[in-house]
C-alpha positions as CSV (number, residue, x, y, z in Angstrom):
1,X,-25.2,51.4,25.6
2,X,-28.5,51.8,24.1
3,X,-31.1,49.2,23.9
4,X,-31.0,49.2,20.1
5,X,-27.3,48.6,20.2
6,X,-27.7,45.7,22.6
7,X,-30.7,44.3,20.6
8,X,-28.6,44.5,17.4
9,X,-25.7,42.7,19.1
10,X,-28.1,40.1,20.5
11,X,-29.6,39.6,17.0
12,X,-26.2,39.2,15.5
13,X,-25.2,36.7,18.2
14,X,-28.5,34.8,17.7
15,X,-28.0,34.6,14.0
16,X,-24.4,33.5,14.4
17,X,-25.6,30.9,16.9
18,X,-28.4,29.7,14.6
19,X,-25.9,29.5,11.7
20,X,-23.5,27.6,13.8
21,X,-26.3,25.3,15.0
22,X,-27.5,24.8,11.4
23,X,-23.9,24.0,10.3
24,X,-23.4,21.6,13.2
25,X,-26.7,19.8,12.4
26,X,-25.8,19.7,8.7
27,X,-22.4,18.4,9.6
28,X,-23.9,15.7,11.9
29,X,-26.4,14.7,9.2
30,X,-23.6,14.5,6.7
31,X,-21.5,12.4,9.0
32,X,-24.4,10.2,9.8
33,X,-25.3,9.8,6.1
34,X,-21.6,9.0,5.3
35,X,-21.7,6.4,8.1
36,X,-24.9,4.9,6.8
37,X,-23.6,4.9,3.2
38,X,-20.4,3.3,4.3
39,X,-22.3,0.6,6.2
40,X,-24.6,0.1,3.3
41,X,-21.7,-0.2,1.0
42,X,-20.0,-2.7,3.3
43,X,-23.2,-4.8,3.4
44,X,-23.6,-4.6,-0.3
45,X,-20.0,-5.7,-0.9
46,X,-20.4,-8.5,1.6
47,X,-23.7,-9.6,-0.1
48,X,-22.0,-9.6,-3.5
49,X,-19.1,-11.6,-2.2
50,X,-21.4,-14.2,-0.7
51,X,-23.4,-14.4,-4.0
52,X,-20.2,-14.8,-5.9
53,X,-19.1,-17.6,-3.6
54,X,-22.5,-19.3,-4.0
55,X,-22.3,-19.0,-7.8
56,X,-18.8,-20.4,-7.8
57,X,-19.9,-23.3,-5.6
58,X,-22.8,-24.0,-7.9
59,X,-20.6,-23.9,-10.9
60,X,-18.1,-26.3,-9.3
61,X,-21.0,-28.7,-8.4
62,X,-22.3,-28.6,-11.9
63,X,-18.8,-29.1,-13.3
64,X,-18.4,-32.2,-11.0
65,X,-21.8,-33.6,-12.1
66,X,-21.0,-33.0,-15.8
67,X,-17.6,-34.8,-15.3
68,X,-19.2,-37.7,-13.5
69,X,-22.0,-38.0,-16.1
70,X,-19.4,-37.9,-18.8
71,X,-17.4,-40.7,-17.2
72,X,-20.5,-42.8,-16.8
73,X,-21.4,-42.1,-20.4
74,X,-18.0,-43.1,-21.6
75,X,-18.1,-46.3,-19.5
76,X,-21.6,-47.2,-20.8
77,X,-20.4,-46.4,-24.3
78,X,-17.5,-48.8,-23.9
79,X,-19.8,-51.5,-22.5
80,X,-22.2,-51.0,-25.4
81,X,-19.3,-51.2,-27.9
82,X,-17.9,-54.3,-26.3
83,X,-21.4,-55.9,-26.3
84,X,-21.9,-55.1,-30.0
85,X,-18.3,-56.3,-30.8
86,X,-19.0,-59.6,-29.1
87,X,-22.3,-59.9,-31.0
88,X,-20.6,-59.2,-34.4
89,X,-17.7,-61.7,-33.6
90,X,-20.3,-64.4,-32.8
91,X,-22.2,-63.7,-36.0
92,X,-18.9,-63.7,-38.0
93,X,-17.9,-67.0,-36.4
94,X,-21.3,-68.5,-37.1
95,X,-21.1,-67.3,-40.7
96,X,-17.6,-68.8,-41.1
97,X,-18.9,-72.1,-39.7
98,X,-21.8,-72.0,-42.1
99,X,-19.5,-71.3,-45.0
100,X,-17.2,-74.1,-43.9
101,X,-20.2,-76.5,-43.8
102,X,-21.3,-75.4,-47.3
103,X,-17.7,-76.0,-48.5
104,X,-17.8,-79.5,-47.0
105,X,-21.2,-80.2,-48.8
106,X,-19.8,-78.9,-52.1
107,X,-16.8,-81.2,-51.7
108,X,-19.2,-84.1,-51.0
109,X,-21.3,-83.2,-54.0
110,X,-18.3,-82.9,-56.3
111,X,-17.0,-86.2,-55.0
112,X,-20.3,-87.9,-55.8
113,X,-20.4,-86.3,-59.2
114,X,-16.9,-87.6,-59.9
115,X,-17.9,-91.1,-58.8
116,X,-21.0,-91.0,-61.0
117,X,-18.9,-89.8,-64.0
118,X,-16.4,-92.5,-63.4
119,X,-19.1,-95.1,-63.1
120,X,-20.6,-93.9,-66.4
121,X,-17.2,-94.0,-68.1
122,X,-16.5,-97.6,-67.1
């Protein structure tokens, strides 16, 4: 075999080897990239799940606080209404008492007027 022929076969073998090496490295990089992307995806999904749980927990806490504040507001409202009702009832009772006293005075005045009229008639 001639040197040119051996050199040609060597060149063909070297190019096949370099192509195989290039394909192997590309395949390794691709696999490595896939693994990194998969890991990144898993981390992202986990982070999103954690954020979702945190948001849900905050919403639950806010809902509890709103419910508690609503109950307190209703209780304070009831207390305020009871206080105002008591105040109005007391004022109504005082007004009724004052009206009754005025009725009594009117009766006395009418009785005196009748006595005076009867005295004048006699």
